[in-house]
Jmol script that loads the backbone (N, CA, C; Angstrom):
load data "model"
ATOM      1  N   MET A   1      -0.915   7.183  18.006  1.00  0.00           N
ATOM      2  CA  MET A   1      -1.976   6.737  17.125  1.00  0.00           C
ATOM      3  C   MET A   1      -2.089   5.226  17.211  1.00  0.00           C
ATOM      4  N   SER A   2      -3.289   4.755  17.451  1.00  0.00           N
ATOM      5  CA  SER A   2      -3.513   3.326  17.601  1.00  0.00           C
ATOM      6  C   SER A   2      -4.304   2.806  16.408  1.00  0.00           C
ATOM      7  N   LEU A   3      -3.698   1.914  15.662  1.00  0.00           N
ATOM      8  CA  LEU A   3      -4.358   1.330  14.505  1.00  0.00           C
ATOM      9  C   LEU A   3      -4.953  -0.020  14.875  1.00  0.00           C
ATOM     10  N   LYS A   4      -6.019  -0.374  14.170  1.00  0.00           N
ATOM     11  CA  LYS A   4      -6.660  -1.669  14.351  1.00  0.00           C
ATOM     12  C   LYS A   4      -6.455  -2.475  13.075  1.00  0.00           C
ATOM     13  N   PRO A   5      -6.546  -3.791  13.158  1.00  0.00           N
ATOM     14  CA  PRO A   5      -6.352  -4.612  11.955  1.00  0.00           C
ATOM     15  C   PRO A   5      -7.266  -4.188  10.804  1.00  0.00           C
ATOM     16  N   GLN A   6      -8.495  -3.842  11.128  1.00  0.00           N
ATOM     17  CA  GLN A   6      -9.438  -3.437  10.085  1.00  0.00           C
ATOM     18  C   GLN A   6      -8.965  -2.172   9.363  1.00  0.00           C
ATOM     19  N   ASN A   7      -8.274  -1.287  10.095  1.00  0.00           N
ATOM     20  CA  ASN A   7      -7.726  -0.082   9.465  1.00  0.00           C
ATOM     21  C   ASN A   7      -6.708  -0.444   8.391  1.00  0.00           C
ATOM     22  N   LEU A   8      -5.886  -1.456   8.652  1.00  0.00           N
ATOM     23  CA  LEU A   8      -4.886  -1.877   7.668  1.00  0.00           C
ATOM     24  C   LEU A   8      -5.539  -2.508   6.448  1.00  0.00           C
ATOM     25  N   ILE A   9      -6.577  -3.292   6.678  1.00  0.00           N
ATOM     26  CA  ILE A   9      -7.296  -3.916   5.561  1.00  0.00           C
ATOM     27  C   ILE A   9      -7.931  -2.833   4.694  1.00  0.00           C
ATOM     28  N   GLN A  10      -8.554  -1.849   5.328  1.00  0.00           N
ATOM     29  CA  GLN A  10      -9.171  -0.752   4.586  1.00  0.00           C
ATOM     30  C   GLN A  10      -8.131   0.056   3.815  1.00  0.00           C
ATOM     31  N   ALA A  11      -6.982   0.291   4.424  1.00  0.00           N
ATOM     32  CA  ALA A  11      -5.916   1.033   3.746  1.00  0.00           C
ATOM     33  C   ALA A  11      -5.392   0.250   2.542  1.00  0.00           C
ATOM     34  N   ALA A  12      -5.250  -1.068   2.690  1.00  0.00           N
ATOM     35  CA  ALA A  12      -4.783  -1.898   1.583  1.00  0.00           C
ATOM     36  C   ALA A  12      -5.787  -1.872   0.436  1.00  0.00           C
ATOM     37  N   GLU A  13      -7.069  -2.000   0.759  1.00  0.00           N
ATOM     38  CA  GLU A  13      -8.103  -1.964  -0.280  1.00  0.00           C
ATOM     39  C   GLU A  13      -8.142  -0.595  -0.961  1.00  0.00           C
ATOM     40  N   ALA A  14      -7.997   0.460  -0.184  1.00  0.00           N
ATOM     41  CA  ALA A  14      -7.994   1.816  -0.746  1.00  0.00           C
ATOM     42  C   ALA A  14      -6.790   2.019  -1.666  1.00  0.00           C
ATOM     43  N   ASP A  15      -5.639   1.474  -1.292  1.00  0.00           N
ATOM     44  CA  ASP A  15      -4.447   1.594  -2.143  1.00  0.00           C
ATOM     45  C   ASP A  15      -4.647   0.880  -3.476  1.00  0.00           C
ATOM     46  N   LEU A  16      -5.308  -0.257  -3.447  1.00  0.00           N
ATOM     47  CA  LEU A  16      -5.556  -0.978  -4.691  1.00  0.00           C
ATOM     48  C   LEU A  16      -6.521  -0.196  -5.591  1.00  0.00           C
ATOM     49  N   ARG A  17      -7.498   0.475  -4.988  1.00  0.00           N
ATOM     50  CA  ARG A  17      -8.395   1.331  -5.784  1.00  0.00           C
ATOM     51  C   ARG A  17      -7.622   2.529  -6.344  1.00  0.00           C
ATOM     52  N   ARG A  18      -6.710   3.103  -5.542  1.00  0.00           N
ATOM     53  CA  ARG A  18      -5.877   4.210  -6.019  1.00  0.00           C
ATOM     54  C   ARG A  18      -5.018   3.762  -7.200  1.00  0.00           C
ATOM     55  N   ARG A  19      -4.477   2.556  -7.085  1.00  0.00           N
ATOM     56  CA  ARG A  19      -3.645   2.020  -8.169  1.00  0.00           C
ATOM     57  C   ARG A  19      -4.442   1.970  -9.469  1.00  0.00           C
ATOM     58  N   GLU A  20      -5.677   1.489  -9.397  1.00  0.00           N
ATOM     59  CA  GLU A  20      -6.505   1.402 -10.598  1.00  0.00           C
ATOM     60  C   GLU A  20      -6.791   2.785 -11.176  1.00  0.00           C
ATOM     61  N   ARG A  21      -7.065   3.755 -10.321  1.00  0.00           N
ATOM     62  CA  ARG A  21      -7.298   5.122 -10.803  1.00  0.00           C
ATOM     63  C   ARG A  21      -6.034   5.703 -11.427  1.00  0.00           C
ATOM     64  N   ASN A  22      -4.883   5.455 -10.810  1.00  0.00           N
ATOM     65  CA  ASN A  22      -3.622   5.962 -11.357  1.00  0.00           C
ATOM     66  C   ASN A  22      -3.327   5.354 -12.722  1.00  0.00           C
ATOM     67  N   VAL A  23      -3.559   4.061 -12.847  1.00  0.00           N
ATOM     68  CA  VAL A  23      -3.308   3.386 -14.123  1.00  0.00           C
ATOM     69  C   VAL A  23      -4.255   3.935 -15.185  1.00  0.00           C
ATOM     70  N   ALA A  24      -5.527   4.087 -14.840  1.00  0.00           N
ATOM     71  CA  ALA A  24      -6.513   4.591 -15.801  1.00  0.00           C
ATOM     72  C   ALA A  24      -6.185   6.027 -16.213  1.00  0.00           C
ATOM     73  N   ARG A  25      -5.729   6.826 -15.276  1.00  0.00           N
ATOM     74  CA  ARG A  25      -5.405   8.227 -15.547  1.00  0.00           C
ATOM     75  C   ARG A  25      -4.244   8.346 -16.538  1.00  0.00           C
ATOM     76  N   HIS A  26      -3.300   7.421 -16.480  1.00  0.00           N
ATOM     77  CA  HIS A  26      -2.090   7.531 -17.288  1.00  0.00           C
ATOM     78  C   HIS A  26      -2.133   6.690 -18.560  1.00  0.00           C
ATOM     79  N   LYS A  27      -3.143   5.849 -18.675  1.00  0.00           N
ATOM     80  CA  LYS A  27      -3.223   4.933 -19.814  1.00  0.00           C
ATOM     81  C   LYS A  27      -3.357   5.698 -21.127  1.00  0.00           C
ATOM     82  N   GLY A  28      -2.563   5.311 -22.091  1.00  0.00           N
ATOM     83  CA  GLY A  28      -2.638   5.893 -23.417  1.00  0.00           C
ATOM     84  C   GLY A  28      -1.974   7.247 -23.566  1.00  0.00           C
ATOM     85  N   LEU A  29      -1.344   7.727 -22.527  1.00  0.00           N
ATOM     86  CA  LEU A  29      -0.680   9.021 -22.613  1.00  0.00           C
ATOM     87  C   LEU A  29       0.783   8.835 -23.010  1.00  0.00           C
ATOM     88  N   PRO A  30       1.359   9.821 -23.679  1.00  0.00           N
ATOM     89  CA  PRO A  30       2.775   9.719 -24.033  1.00  0.00           C
ATOM     90  C   PRO A  30       3.634   9.565 -22.773  1.00  0.00           C
ATOM     91  N   LEU A  31       4.626   8.723 -22.837  1.00  0.00           N
ATOM     92  CA  LEU A  31       5.526   8.433 -21.717  1.00  0.00           C
ATOM     93  C   LEU A  31       4.769   7.912 -20.502  1.00  0.00           C
ATOM     94  N   GLY A  32       3.628   7.267 -20.744  1.00  0.00           N
ATOM     95  CA  GLY A  32       2.850   6.722 -19.637  1.00  0.00           C
ATOM     96  C   GLY A  32       2.312   7.795 -18.705  1.00  0.00           C
ATOM     97  N   GLY A  33       2.173   9.000 -19.189  1.00  0.00           N
ATOM     98  CA  GLY A  33       1.657  10.090 -18.357  1.00  0.00           C
ATOM     99  C   GLY A  33       2.700  10.662 -17.424  1.00  0.00           C
ATOM    100  N   PHE A  34       3.966  10.495 -17.775  1.00  0.00           N
ATOM    101  CA  PHE A  34       5.049  10.989 -16.923  1.00  0.00           C
ATOM    102  C   PHE A  34       4.816  12.453 -16.572  1.00  0.00           C
ATOM    103  N   GLY A  35       4.940  12.778 -15.309  1.00  0.00           N
ATOM    104  CA  GLY A  35       4.771  14.150 -14.853  1.00  0.00           C
ATOM    105  C   GLY A  35       3.373  14.455 -14.340  1.00  0.00           C
ATOM    106  N   LEU A  36       2.415  13.584 -14.616  1.00  0.00           N
ATOM    107  CA  LEU A  36       1.069  13.795 -14.093  1.00  0.00           C
ATOM    108  C   LEU A  36       1.027  13.472 -12.606  1.00  0.00           C
ATOM    109  N   LYS A  37       0.175  14.146 -11.902  1.00  0.00           N
ATOM    110  CA  LYS A  37       0.025  13.894 -10.468  1.00  0.00           C
ATOM    111  C   LYS A  37      -0.635  12.538 -10.264  1.00  0.00           C
ATOM    112  N   THR A  38      -0.059  11.742  -9.371  1.00  0.00           N
ATOM    113  CA  THR A  38      -0.648  10.461  -9.021  1.00  0.00           C
ATOM    114  C   THR A  38      -1.049  10.480  -7.551  1.00  0.00           C
ATOM    115  N   GLU A  39      -2.031   9.666  -7.233  1.00  0.00           N
ATOM    116  CA  GLU A  39      -2.453   9.559  -5.841  1.00  0.00           C
ATOM    117  C   GLU A  39      -1.402   8.761  -5.068  1.00  0.00           C
ATOM    118  N   GLN A  40      -1.062   9.225  -3.895  1.00  0.00           N
ATOM    119  CA  GLN A  40      -0.058   8.567  -3.065  1.00  0.00           C
ATOM    120  C   GLN A  40      -0.668   7.362  -2.345  1.00  0.00           C
ATOM    121  N   TYR A  41       0.175   6.357  -2.095  1.00  0.00           N
ATOM    122  CA  TYR A  41      -0.251   5.136  -1.417  1.00  0.00           C
ATOM    123  C   TYR A  41       0.123   5.176   0.059  1.00  0.00           C
ATOM    124  N   ALA A  42      -0.654   4.456   0.862  1.00  0.00           N
ATOM    125  CA  ALA A  42      -0.299   4.288   2.271  1.00  0.00           C
ATOM    126  C   ALA A  42       0.800   3.228   2.403  1.00  0.00           C
ATOM    127  N   PHE A  43       0.729   2.187   1.576  1.00  0.00           N
ATOM    128  CA  PHE A  43       1.726   1.129   1.580  1.00  0.00           C
ATOM    129  C   PHE A  43       2.854   1.501   0.626  1.00  0.00           C
ATOM    130  N   HIS A  44       3.939   0.752   0.682  1.00  0.00           N
ATOM    131  CA  HIS A  44       5.100   0.964  -0.176  1.00  0.00           C
ATOM    132  C   HIS A  44       4.670   0.767  -1.631  1.00  0.00           C
ATOM    133  N   ALA A  45       4.914   1.757  -2.477  1.00  0.00           N
ATOM    134  CA  ALA A  45       4.407   1.762  -3.857  1.00  0.00           C
ATOM    135  C   ALA A  45       4.752   0.487  -4.650  1.00  0.00           C
ATOM    136  N   PRO A  46       6.001  -0.015  -4.604  1.00  0.00           N
ATOM    137  CA  PRO A  46       6.279  -1.250  -5.351  1.00  0.00           C
ATOM    138  C   PRO A  46       5.433  -2.433  -4.869  1.00  0.00           C
ATOM    139  N   HIS A  47       5.106  -2.464  -3.588  1.00  0.00           N
ATOM    140  CA  HIS A  47       4.243  -3.528  -3.070  1.00  0.00           C
ATOM    141  C   HIS A  47       2.832  -3.367  -3.627  1.00  0.00           C
ATOM    142  N   VAL A  48       2.344  -2.145  -3.676  1.00  0.00           N
ATOM    143  CA  VAL A  48       0.993  -1.891  -4.206  1.00  0.00           C
ATOM    144  C   VAL A  48       0.933  -2.302  -5.675  1.00  0.00           C
ATOM    145  N   ARG A  49       1.963  -1.981  -6.431  1.00  0.00           N
ATOM    146  CA  ARG A  49       1.962  -2.312  -7.863  1.00  0.00           C
ATOM    147  C   ARG A  49       1.966  -3.821  -8.099  1.00  0.00           C
ATOM    148  N   ARG A  50       2.587  -4.591  -7.213  1.00  0.00           N
ATOM    149  CA  ARG A  50       2.674  -6.048  -7.396  1.00  0.00           C
ATOM    150  C   ARG A  50       1.528  -6.818  -6.756  1.00  0.00           C
ATOM    151  N   ALA A  51       0.771  -6.204  -5.871  1.00  0.00           N
ATOM    152  CA  ALA A  51      -0.242  -6.919  -5.087  1.00  0.00           C
ATOM    153  C   ALA A  51      -1.383  -7.452  -5.958  1.00  0.00           C
ATOM    154  N   ARG A  52      -1.782  -8.674  -5.676  1.00  0.00           N
ATOM    155  CA  ARG A  52      -2.925  -9.287  -6.356  1.00  0.00           C
ATOM    156  C   ARG A  52      -4.232  -8.880  -5.682  1.00  0.00           C
ATOM    157  N   ASP A  53      -4.174  -8.718  -4.368  1.00  0.00           N
ATOM    158  CA  ASP A  53      -5.350  -8.321  -3.593  1.00  0.00           C
ATOM    159  C   ASP A  53      -4.876  -7.745  -2.264  1.00  0.00           C
ATOM    160  N   ALA A  54      -5.821  -7.351  -1.414  1.00  0.00           N
ATOM    161  CA  ALA A  54      -5.463  -6.706  -0.146  1.00  0.00           C
ATOM    162  C   ALA A  54      -4.653  -7.636   0.758  1.00  0.00           C
ATOM    163  N   LYS A  55      -5.025  -8.896   0.804  1.00  0.00           N
ATOM    164  CA  LYS A  55      -4.302  -9.844   1.661  1.00  0.00           C
ATOM    165  C   LYS A  55      -2.855  -9.998   1.189  1.00  0.00           C
ATOM    166  N   HIS A  56      -2.657 -10.074  -0.114  1.00  0.00           N
ATOM    167  CA  HIS A  56      -1.308 -10.201  -0.664  1.00  0.00           C
ATOM    168  C   HIS A  56      -0.471  -8.966  -0.327  1.00  0.00           C
ATOM    169  N   LEU A  57      -1.086  -7.795  -0.386  1.00  0.00           N
ATOM    170  CA  LEU A  57      -0.390  -6.557  -0.032  1.00  0.00           C
ATOM    171  C   LEU A  57       0.031  -6.576   1.434  1.00  0.00           C
ATOM    172  N   LEU A  58      -0.850  -7.026   2.304  1.00  0.00           N
ATOM    173  CA  LEU A  58      -0.523  -7.136   3.732  1.00  0.00           C
ATOM    174  C   LEU A  58       0.602  -8.143   3.959  1.00  0.00           C
ATOM    175  N   GLU A  59       0.565  -9.251   3.231  1.00  0.00           N
ATOM    176  CA  GLU A  59       1.613 -10.271   3.366  1.00  0.00           C
ATOM    177  C   GLU A  59       2.978  -9.736   2.937  1.00  0.00           C
ATOM    178  N   MET A  60       3.005  -8.964   1.847  1.00  0.00           N
ATOM    179  CA  MET A  60       4.276  -8.376   1.413  1.00  0.00           C
ATOM    180  C   MET A  60       4.800  -7.400   2.455  1.00  0.00           C
ATOM    181  N   ALA A  61       3.910  -6.632   3.059  1.00  0.00           N
ATOM    182  CA  ALA A  61       4.321  -5.678   4.096  1.00  0.00           C
ATOM    183  C   ALA A  61       4.911  -6.417   5.301  1.00  0.00           C
ATOM    184  N   LEU A  62       4.322  -7.550   5.652  1.00  0.00           N
ATOM    185  CA  LEU A  62       4.816  -8.318   6.791  1.00  0.00           C
ATOM    186  C   LEU A  62       6.164  -8.967   6.481  1.00  0.00           C
ATOM    187  N   LYS A  63       6.324  -9.472   5.270  1.00  0.00           N
ATOM    188  CA  LYS A  63       7.556 -10.173   4.890  1.00  0.00           C
ATOM    189  C   LYS A  63       8.731  -9.225   4.645  1.00  0.00           C
ATOM    190  N   ARG A  64       8.440  -7.990   4.258  1.00  0.00           N
ATOM    191  CA  ARG A  64       9.499  -7.031   3.934  1.00  0.00           C
ATOM    192  C   ARG A  64       9.305  -5.716   4.678  1.00  0.00           C
ATOM    193  N   PRO A  65       9.411  -5.751   6.013  1.00  0.00           N
ATOM    194  CA  PRO A  65       9.162  -4.529   6.786  1.00  0.00           C
ATOM    195  C   PRO A  65      10.190  -3.432   6.525  1.00  0.00           C
ATOM    196  N   GLY A  66      11.387  -3.802   6.138  1.00  0.00           N
ATOM    197  CA  GLY A  66      12.427  -2.814   5.894  1.00  0.00           C
ATOM    198  C   GLY A  66      12.173  -1.963   4.654  1.00  0.00           C
ATOM    199  N   ALA A  67      11.233  -2.394   3.812  1.00  0.00           N
ATOM    200  CA  ALA A  67      10.952  -1.666   2.583  1.00  0.00           C
ATOM    201  C   ALA A  67      10.478  -0.240   2.857  1.00  0.00           C
ATOM    202  N   ALA A  68       9.855  -0.026   3.985  1.00  0.00           N
ATOM    203  CA  ALA A  68       9.302   1.292   4.294  1.00  0.00           C
ATOM    204  C   ALA A  68      10.169   2.091   5.263  1.00  0.00           C
ATOM    205  N   SER A  69      11.287   1.546   5.651  1.00  0.00           N
ATOM    206  CA  SER A  69      12.106   2.210   6.677  1.00  0.00           C
ATOM    207  C   SER A  69      12.605   3.584   6.241  1.00  0.00           C
ATOM    208  N   LYS A  70      12.782   3.782   4.943  1.00  0.00           N
ATOM    209  CA  LYS A  70      13.279   5.066   4.455  1.00  0.00           C
ATOM    210  C   LYS A  70      12.164   5.936   3.884  1.00  0.00           C
ATOM    211  N   SER A  71      10.933   5.492   4.045  1.00  0.00           N
ATOM    212  CA  SER A  71       9.807   6.253   3.511  1.00  0.00           C
ATOM    213  C   SER A  71       9.661   7.579   4.244  1.00  0.00           C
ATOM    214  N   THR A  72       9.314   8.601   3.509  1.00  0.00           N
ATOM    215  CA  THR A  72       9.061   9.909   4.125  1.00  0.00           C
ATOM    216  C   THR A  72       7.634   9.989   4.657  1.00  0.00           C
ATOM    217  N   LYS A  73       6.824   8.982   4.337  1.00  0.00           N
ATOM    218  CA  LYS A  73       5.429   8.984   4.779  1.00  0.00           C
ATOM    219  C   LYS A  73       5.312   8.312   6.144  1.00  0.00           C
ATOM    220  N   ARG A  74       4.873   9.087   7.109  1.00  0.00           N
ATOM    221  CA  ARG A  74       4.743   8.587   8.479  1.00  0.00           C
ATOM    222  C   ARG A  74       3.801   7.377   8.550  1.00  0.00           C
ATOM    223  N   ASN A  75       2.683   7.443   7.837  1.00  0.00           N
ATOM    224  CA  ASN A  75       1.710   6.356   7.881  1.00  0.00           C
ATOM    225  C   ASN A  75       2.290   5.050   7.343  1.00  0.00           C
ATOM    226  N   THR A  76       3.115   5.146   6.325  1.00  0.00           N
ATOM    227  CA  THR A  76       3.749   3.945   5.776  1.00  0.00           C
ATOM    228  C   THR A  76       4.661   3.307   6.821  1.00  0.00           C
ATOM    229  N   ARG A  77       5.430   4.130   7.504  1.00  0.00           N
ATOM    230  CA  ARG A  77       6.311   3.599   8.556  1.00  0.00           C
ATOM    231  C   ARG A  77       5.499   2.993   9.699  1.00  0.00           C
ATOM    232  N   LEU A  78       4.358   3.580  10.028  1.00  0.00           N
ATOM    233  CA  LEU A  78       3.493   3.026  11.080  1.00  0.00           C
ATOM    234  C   LEU A  78       2.965   1.653  10.683  1.00  0.00           C
ATOM    235  N   ILE A  79       2.498   1.545   9.456  1.00  0.00           N
ATOM    236  CA  ILE A  79       1.938   0.276   8.974  1.00  0.00           C
ATOM    237  C   ILE A  79       2.996  -0.823   8.994  1.00  0.00           C
ATOM    238  N   TYR A  80       4.157  -0.549   8.446  1.00  0.00           N
ATOM    239  CA  TYR A  80       5.199  -1.563   8.324  1.00  0.00           C
ATOM    240  C   TYR A  80       5.909  -1.829   9.649  1.00  0.00           C
ATOM    241  N   GLY A  81       5.763  -0.934  10.602  1.00  0.00           N
ATOM    242  CA  GLY A  81       6.478  -1.067  11.862  1.00  0.00           C
ATOM    243  C   GLY A  81       5.816  -1.952  12.891  1.00  0.00           C
ATOM    244  N   ASP A  82       4.613  -2.431  12.628  1.00  0.00           N
ATOM    245  CA  ASP A  82       3.892  -3.241  13.615  1.00  0.00           C
ATOM    246  C   ASP A  82       3.572  -4.615  13.022  1.00  0.00           C
ATOM    247  N   ALA A  83       4.507  -5.538  13.165  1.00  0.00           N
ATOM    248  CA  ALA A  83       4.362  -6.875  12.591  1.00  0.00           C
ATOM    249  C   ALA A  83       3.174  -7.624  13.174  1.00  0.00           C
ATOM    250  N   ALA A  84       2.931  -7.472  14.470  1.00  0.00           N
ATOM    251  CA  ALA A  84       1.812  -8.180  15.107  1.00  0.00           C
ATOM    252  C   ALA A  84       0.476  -7.705  14.529  1.00  0.00           C
ATOM    253  N   LEU A  85       0.362  -6.417  14.317  1.00  0.00           N
ATOM    254  CA  LEU A  85      -0.866  -5.866  13.750  1.00  0.00           C
ATOM    255  C   LEU A  85      -1.060  -6.340  12.307  1.00  0.00           C
ATOM    256  N   LEU A  86       0.018  -6.363  11.537  1.00  0.00           N
ATOM    257  CA  LEU A  86      -0.064  -6.874  10.158  1.00  0.00           C
ATOM    258  C   LEU A  86      -0.487  -8.338  10.149  1.00  0.00           C
ATOM    259  N   ALA A  87       0.089  -9.137  11.021  1.00  0.00           N
ATOM    260  CA  ALA A  87      -0.257 -10.563  11.088  1.00  0.00           C
ATOM    261  C   ALA A  87      -1.725 -10.744  11.460  1.00  0.00           C
ATOM    262  N   HIS A  88      -2.216  -9.940  12.397  1.00  0.00           N
ATOM    263  CA  HIS A  88      -3.622 -10.012  12.791  1.00  0.00           C
ATOM    264  C   HIS A  88      -4.521  -9.623  11.619  1.00  0.00           C
ATOM    265  N   ALA A  89      -4.164  -8.584  10.884  1.00  0.00           N
ATOM    266  CA  ALA A  89      -4.949  -8.139   9.745  1.00  0.00           C
ATOM    267  C   ALA A  89      -4.980  -9.203   8.649  1.00  0.00           C
ATOM    268  N   ILE A  90      -3.871  -9.897   8.434  1.00  0.00           N
ATOM    269  CA  ILE A  90      -3.825 -10.971   7.440  1.00  0.00           C
ATOM    270  C   ILE A  90      -4.781 -12.078   7.825  1.00  0.00           C
ATOM    271  N   GLY A  91      -4.857 -12.367   9.129  1.00  0.00           N
ATOM    272  CA  GLY A  91      -5.773 -13.409   9.599  1.00  0.00           C
ATOM    273  C   GLY A  91      -7.232 -13.070   9.364  1.00  0.00           C
ATOM    274  N   ILE A  92      -7.547 -11.776   9.329  1.00  0.00           N
ATOM    275  CA  ILE A  92      -8.927 -11.336   9.118  1.00  0.00           C
ATOM    276  C   ILE A  92      -9.251 -11.221   7.628  1.00  0.00           C
ATOM    277  N   ALA A  93      -8.290 -10.766   6.848  1.00  0.00           N
ATOM    278  CA  ALA A  93      -8.532 -10.487   5.413  1.00  0.00           C
ATOM    279  C   ALA A  93      -8.837 -11.736   4.618  1.00  0.00           C
TER     280      ALA A  93
END
end "model"
wireframe off; spacefill off
backbone 0.3
color backbone group
């Protein structure tokens, strides 16, 4: 599978939209909606939760590639495993 920098930017933006939907879905529920189904992220979840924007998410992925090494999600490992592609995507974002 060959990814392009634009694919990473789109995935980062989509993850940020997923984060907003997940937060809205669980807001005001007991225990923060514990047990409710949440949408899965392409990027490492703690990075998505801390990201200010798509570029910041890409920068965290580039700076901490080992964060996804134990991920069970193949796409997450693909994204974090290509530093050159992440750097190129940051330059575009």
